C-alpha positions in Angstrom: 56.1 118.3 -244.8 53.3 116.6 -246.7 51.2 113.5 -245.7 49.3 112.5 -242.6 50.0 114.5 -239.5 49.5 111.8 -236.9 48.4 112.4 -233.3 46.8 114.6 -232.1 45.2 115.2 -235.5 42.4 113.1 -237.0 43.5 110.3 -239.3 42.2 112.2 -242.3 44.3 115.3 -241.6 47.1 115.8 -244.1 49.5 118.6 -245.1 49.3 119.4 -248.7 52.3 120.3 -251.0 51.7 124.1 -250.5 51.7 123.8 -246.8 47.9 124.0 -246.3 45.9 121.5 -244.3 43.3 119.1 -245.8 40.8 117.2 -243.6 39.2 114.2 -245.2 40.1 115.6 -248.6 38.7 119.1 -247.9 41.2 122.0 -247.8 40.9 124.4 -244.9 40.8 127.4 -247.3 37.5 125.9 -248.7 36.2 125.3 -245.2 36.9 128.9 -244.1 35.5 130.4 -247.3 32.3 128.4 -247.2 31.5 128.2 -243.4 33.6 131.1 -241.9 35.7 130.9 -238.8 35.8 129.9 -236.0 34.4 126.5 -237.0 34.5 123.0 -235.6 35.5 120.5 -238.2 34.6 116.8 -237.6 36.2 114.0 -239.6 33.4 111.5 -240.0 35.5 108.5 -241.1 37.9 109.0 -238.2 35.1 109.1 -235.7 33.4 106.0 -237.2 36.8 104.1 -237.2 37.4 104.9 -233.6 33.9 103.7 -232.7 34.4 100.4 -234.6 37.8 100.0 -233.0 36.5 100.2 -229.5 33.6 97.8 -230.3 35.8 95.2 -232.0 38.5 95.4 -229.3 36.2 94.8 -226.4 34.0 92.3 -228.2 37.1 90.3 -229.0 38.6 90.4 -225.5 35.3 89.6 -223.8 34.2 86.9 -226.3 37.3 85.0 -225.1 35.7 84.9 -221.7 32.4 83.8 -223.0 30.5 87.0 -222.2 29.0 89.9 -224.2 29.9 93.6 -224.0 28.3 96.8 -225.1 30.1 100.0 -225.9 28.3 103.3 -225.0 29.1 106.6 -226.8 29.2 109.5 -224.4 26.6 112.0 -225.5 28.0 114.7 -223.2 31.2 114.8 -225.2 29.4 115.9 -228.3 26.0 115.0 -229.6 24.1 115.9 -232.7 21.6 113.9 -234.7 24.3 113.0 -237.3 26.8 111.9 -234.7 24.2 109.8 -232.9 23.3 108.1 -236.2 27.0 107.5 -237.0 27.8 105.7 -233.7 24.5 103.8 -233.7 25.3 102.6 -237.3 28.7 101.4 -236.0 27.1 99.2 -233.3 27.4 101.5 -230.3 24.8 102.4 -227.8 24.5 106.0 -226.5 24.7 107.3 -222.9 22.7 110.5 -222.3 22.7 112.6 -219.1 19.9 115.1 -219.7 16.5 115.4 -221.4 18.1 117.4 -224.2 20.6 114.7 -225.0 17.9 112.1 -224.8 15.7 114.1 -227.2 18.6 114.4 -229.8 19.4 110.7 -229.6 15.8 109.7 -230.1 15.4 112.2 -233.0 18.4 110.6 -234.6 16.6 107.3 -234.6 18.5 105.5 -231.8 16.1 103.0 -230.3 15.2 103.7 -226.7 16.5 100.3 -225.6 20.0 101.3 -226.9 20.1 104.4 -224.6 21.3 104.7 -221.0 20.0 107.6 -218.9 22.5 109.1 -216.5 22.5 112.2 -214.3 22.9 112.9 -210.6 19.8 115.1 -210.3 17.3 114.0 -212.9 14.2 116.1 -213.1 10.7 114.5 -212.9 10.3 115.5 -216.6 13.6 113.7 -217.6 12.7 110.6 -215.7 9.2 110.6 -217.4 10.8 111.1 -220.8 13.3 108.3 -220.3 10.6 105.9 -219.1 8.2 106.8 -222.0 11.1 106.3 -224.5 11.8 102.8 -223.1 15.4 103.4 -222.3 17.5 100.3 -221.8 18.6 101.5 -218.4 18.3 104.3 -215.9 21.4 104.8 -213.7 20.3 105.6 -210.2 22.7 108.0 -208.4 21.1 108.3 -204.9 18.7 106.7 -202.5 16.2 109.5 -203.0 16.2 109.0 -206.8 15.4 105.3 -206.4 12.1 106.2 -204.7 11.4 108.7 -207.5 12.2 106.2 -210.2 10.0 103.6 -208.5 7.0 106.0 -208.2 7.3 107.2 -211.8 7.5 103.6 -213.1 4.6 102.5 -211.0 2.4 105.3 -212.2 3.0 104.0 -215.7 2.5 100.4 -214.9 6.1 99.7 -215.8 9.0 97.8 -214.4 12.0 100.0 -215.1 15.5 98.6 -215.6 17.8 100.3 -213.1 21.6 100.2 -212.5 23.1 101.7 -209.4 26.1 103.9 -209.8 28.7 103.1 -207.2 32.0 104.8 -206.2 34.8 102.4 -206.0 37.4 104.6 -204.2 39.7 104.4 -207.3 40.9 107.9 -208.0 41.8 108.4 -211.7 41.8 111.2 -214.3 43.7 114.2 -215.5 42.2 116.8 -213.1 40.4 116.8 -209.7 37.2 117.9 -211.4 37.1 115.0 -213.8 38.0 112.2 -211.3 34.7 110.7 -210.3 35.3 107.6 -208.1 36.8 109.2 -204.9 34.4 109.8 -202.0 34.3 113.6 -201.9 32.2 114.3 -205.0 28.7 114.3 -206.2 28.4 111.1 -208.2 27.4 107.7 -207.1 27.1 105.8 -203.9 30.1 104.8 -201.9 31.2 101.2 -201.4 32.7 102.1 -198.1 30.8 100.7 -195.1 28.6 103.1 -193.3 27.8 103.5 -189.6 25.1 100.8 -189.8 27.4 98.3 -191.4 26.0 98.4 -194.9 27.7 100.7 -197.5 25.5 103.3 -199.2 26.0 101.2 -202.4 24.7 98.0 -200.8 21.8 99.9 -199.3 20.9 101.2 -202.7 21.1 97.8 -204.4 18.8 96.3 -201.7 16.4 99.2 -202.1 16.0 98.6 -205.8 15.4 95.0 -205.2 12.7 96.0 -202.7 10.7 98.1 -205.2 8.3 96.0 -207.4 8.3 98.7 -210.1 12.1 98.5 -210.5 14.3 95.7 -211.9 17.9 95.7 -210.7 19.7 95.4 -214.0 23.2 95.8 -212.6 26.0 97.9 -211.1 27.6 100.9 -212.7 31.1 102.3 -212.0 33.0 105.2 -213.5 36.4 106.3 -212.2 37.2 109.4 -214.1 38.1 111.0 -217.4 41.2 111.5 -219.6 42.8 108.4 -218.1 46.0 107.1 -219.6 46.9 104.3 -217.2 44.6 101.2 -217.5 45.5 100.0 -213.9 42.6 101.9 -212.4 40.0 100.1 -214.5 41.4 96.7 -213.5 41.2 97.6 -209.7 37.7 99.1 -210.1 36.4 96.1 -212.0 37.5 93.7 -209.3 35.8 95.9 -206.6 32.6 96.0 -208.5 32.5 92.3 -209.1 33.2 91.7 -205.4 30.2 93.9 -204.6 28.1 91.9 -207.0 29.2 88.6 -205.3 28.4 90.2 -201.9 24.9 91.1 -203.1 24.3 87.6 -204.4 25.4 86.1 -201.0 23.2 88.6 -199.2 20.0 88.7 -201.3 20.4 85.7 -203.6 20.5 87.9 -206.7 23.4 87.9 -209.1 22.9 91.0 -211.2 23.1 90.4 -215.0 25.1 93.5 -216.0 28.1 95.5 -214.9 29.2 98.8 -216.4 32.9 99.4 -216.0 32.8 103.1 -217.2 35.6 104.5 -219.2 37.1 107.9 -219.7 40.0 106.7 -221.9 42.6 109.4 -222.5 43.6 110.9 -225.9 46.6 112.7 -227.2 46.2 116.5 -227.1 49.9 117.4 -227.9 52.4 116.1 -230.4 54.4 113.2 -228.9 51.6 112.2 -226.5 50.4 108.6 -226.7 46.7 107.8 -226.3 45.6 104.8 -224.4 45.9 101.6 -226.5 42.4 100.2 -227.1 43.4 96.6 -227.4 45.7 96.9 -224.3 42.9 98.3 -222.2 40.3 95.7 -223.4 42.7 92.8 -222.7 43.7 94.2 -219.3 40.1 94.7 -218.2 39.0 91.3 -219.5 41.9 89.7 -217.6 40.9 91.5 -214.4 37.3 90.6 -214.5 38.1 86.9 -215.3 40.4 86.8 -212.2 37.7 88.4 -210.1 35.1 86.0 -211.3 37.3 83.1 -210.4 38.1 84.5 -206.9 34.4 85.2 -206.1 33.2 82.0 -207.8 30.6 83.8 -209.7 29.5 83.6 -213.4 30.5 86.6 -215.5 27.8 89.1 -216.3 27.2 91.1 -219.5 29.5 94.1 -219.5 29.4 97.6 -220.8 32.1 100.2 -221.2 32.1 104.0 -222.0 35.2 105.2 -223.9 34.1 108.9 -223.4 36.0 111.5 -225.4 38.3 108.9 -227.0 35.8 108.4 -229.9 34.9 112.0 -230.9 37.8 114.0 -229.4 40.5 113.2 -231.9 38.1 113.4 -234.8 37.6 117.1 -234.4 39.6 120.3 -234.8 38.7 124.0 -234.5 39.6 126.4 -237.3 40.3 130.0 -236.5 41.4 133.2 -238.3 44.3 135.1 -236.7 43.7 138.8 -235.9 46.0 140.8 -233.6 49.6 139.6 -233.1 51.4 141.2 -230.2 54.9 140.5 -228.8 55.1 140.8 -225.0 58.4 140.9 -223.1 58.3 138.7 -220.0 60.0 139.3 -216.7 62.8 136.8 -217.5 63.7 138.6 -220.7 62.0 136.3 -223.1 59.4 137.5 -225.6 56.0 135.8 -225.9 54.0 136.5 -229.0 50.3 136.7 -228.2 48.3 135.5 -231.2 44.6 136.5 -231.0 42.0 134.5 -232.9 38.4 135.1 -233.7 37.1 132.6 -231.1 38.3 131.8 -227.6 36.9 130.6 -224.3 33.4 130.6 -225.6 34.2 127.8 -228.1 36.7 126.0 -225.8 36.4 126.6 -222.1 38.6 123.7 -221.1 41.9 125.6 -220.9 40.3 128.1 -218.5 38.3 125.5 -216.6 40.8 122.7 -216.2 44.1 124.2 -217.4 43.8 121.8 -220.4 46.7 121.9 -222.8 46.2 122.0 -226.6 48.4 122.3 -229.7 48.0 124.8 -232.6 49.5 125.2 -236.0 49.3 127.8 -238.8 47.5 125.6 -241.5 46.8 127.8 -244.5 50.3 128.1 -245.8 53.9 126.9 -245.3 56.5 129.1 -243.6 60.3 129.1 -243.4 60.3 131.7 -240.6 62.0 130.8 -237.4 59.5 129.7 -234.7 58.6 131.9 -231.8 57.2 131.2 -228.4 53.5 132.0 -228.7 50.3 132.0 -226.7 47.0 131.6 -228.6 44.3 133.7 -227.0 40.7 134.6 -227.8 38.7 137.8 -228.3 36.8 137.8 -225.0 37.1 140.3 -222.1 39.0 137.9 -219.8 42.7 137.6 -219.2 42.1 133.9 -218.8 40.8 133.6 -222.3 43.5 131.3 -223.5 43.2 128.7 -226.2 46.7 127.3 -226.2 49.0 128.3 -223.3 52.3 127.7 -225.1 53.2 126.7 -228.6 55.9 127.3 -231.2 54.4 129.2 -234.2 56.2 130.7 -237.3 57.7 134.0 -236.5 55.8 135.6 -239.5 52.4 134.6 -238.2 50.1 137.5 -239.1 46.5 138.7 -239.3 44.5 136.6 -241.8 46.4 133.4 -241.2 44.3 130.2 -240.7 45.2 128.5 -237.4 43.9 125.0 -236.3 43.7 123.5 -232.9 43.3 119.7 -233.0 41.6 117.2 -230.7 38.6 119.5 -229.9 35.9 117.1 -231.0 35.0 116.5 -227.4 33.8 119.2 -225.0 34.3 122.0 -227.5 30.9 122.6 -228.9 29.1 120.7 -226.1 30.5 123.1 -223.5 30.4 126.2 -225.7 28.7 129.4 -224.5 27.7 132.8 -225.9 29.9 134.7 -223.5 30.2 138.4 -224.6 27.2 137.5 -226.8 29.4 135.8 -229.4 27.4 133.3 -231.4 28.5 129.7 -231.2 30.4 128.3 -234.2 29.1 125.7 -236.6 30.0 122.1 -236.7 31.0 121.0 -240.1 31.3 117.3 -241.0 33.8 116.3 -243.6 34.1 113.0 -245.5 35.5 111.8 -248.9 36.2 115.4 -250.1 32.8 116.7 -249.2 31.7 119.0 -246.3 28.3 119.7 -244.8 26.9 121.6 -241.8 25.9 119.3 -238.9 25.1 122.2 -236.6 24.7 125.7 -238.2 26.4 128.8 -236.9 24.4 130.8 -234.4 23.6 134.3 -235.4 22.9 137.6 -233.6 19.3 137.1 -234.7 19.3 133.8 -232.6 20.6 135.7 -229.6 18.0 138.5 -230.0 15.2 135.9 -230.5 15.7 134.8 -226.9 15.6 138.4 -225.6 12.0 139.3 -224.6 12.9 142.9 -224.3 
């Protein structure tokens, strides 16, 4: 089959007449020959289009309410100087969670006021760097941190813009470890009332208002990741706006911004449907409009964080097949283990979350009957699984090129050098041209860190 592949592949991924795969006009044979494997391949036009799509959908939906909205790119999903420039050029702001992410965004030329600084345990150095860069907002995650932010700002003679991250009690996401608004986890301050009557969230908001070196910019909420049902966003939005109205009644301050988080899900397997951007934007806009009417408050400026939905589908990982081994299972079936030249060091998510991915032989066509296969890596772990179950051609063999789509998010950003395997490069492709965004690590890089 020739032509575009559709989800979960990037929009620039097409099958060529000879059965090979082309990404943004660059054939995978050329990519493998020039850059080696494994390699992350990032479709620039696809990423830019998704960034524009989120911005336009939310701006349209919220403009109808008479309020403005900002879209933040999740630096933790994947960040390089090139990607930070791309999303900034498409009108997005950037959310960073560490000093390293902050440094990369600034090096890319993203203005400090277009950056948000997250993190549940910011170091003194990270707080100082964020303040010195003039970030547009620091998201406070605890009462202790509010004191530290206030002291650091006062020492510089600044009034720092602060949002308080709250947990709404809305539990959403594809795995317990990526659901972030239930009570039993490390992020945010609960909206549930405490023993003294006030909730930790309200206590934190009042504490910010009480610090002369801090300006309470707004309230931040995030309910999870890889979310495919928009209902949770609508419930959380109402709860946050109700908290905002309660603060106004209590302290006479109606905060000017509300962040509704994000974590919108993507397709990882053929047949899966990602969350519809326009549907989410319209649903959330309707929910906040209703909440504003019910609480009799003016709407604030909003912000949203699509998360992996911008970069995840834009990327794939290209591997070369090595060992192919048929294994007979207890039920009599045969599973073919297909080992590739990467593994859990370049995609930890299957081992960490049980995440499911798809894979295809992409360097050629095949008329062989498909076989039940498991794609595994080269690491010394039985849990080193790239794709748990997939149908691959029965003649899959050493030297074949194999691609795993939808790895743009949390592939390279969570990569390790386990077994001292150097991390793969990130190669950007656009309009028939390819260039290195992040070079491949080498053994020399590993040895350079070893003081002997």
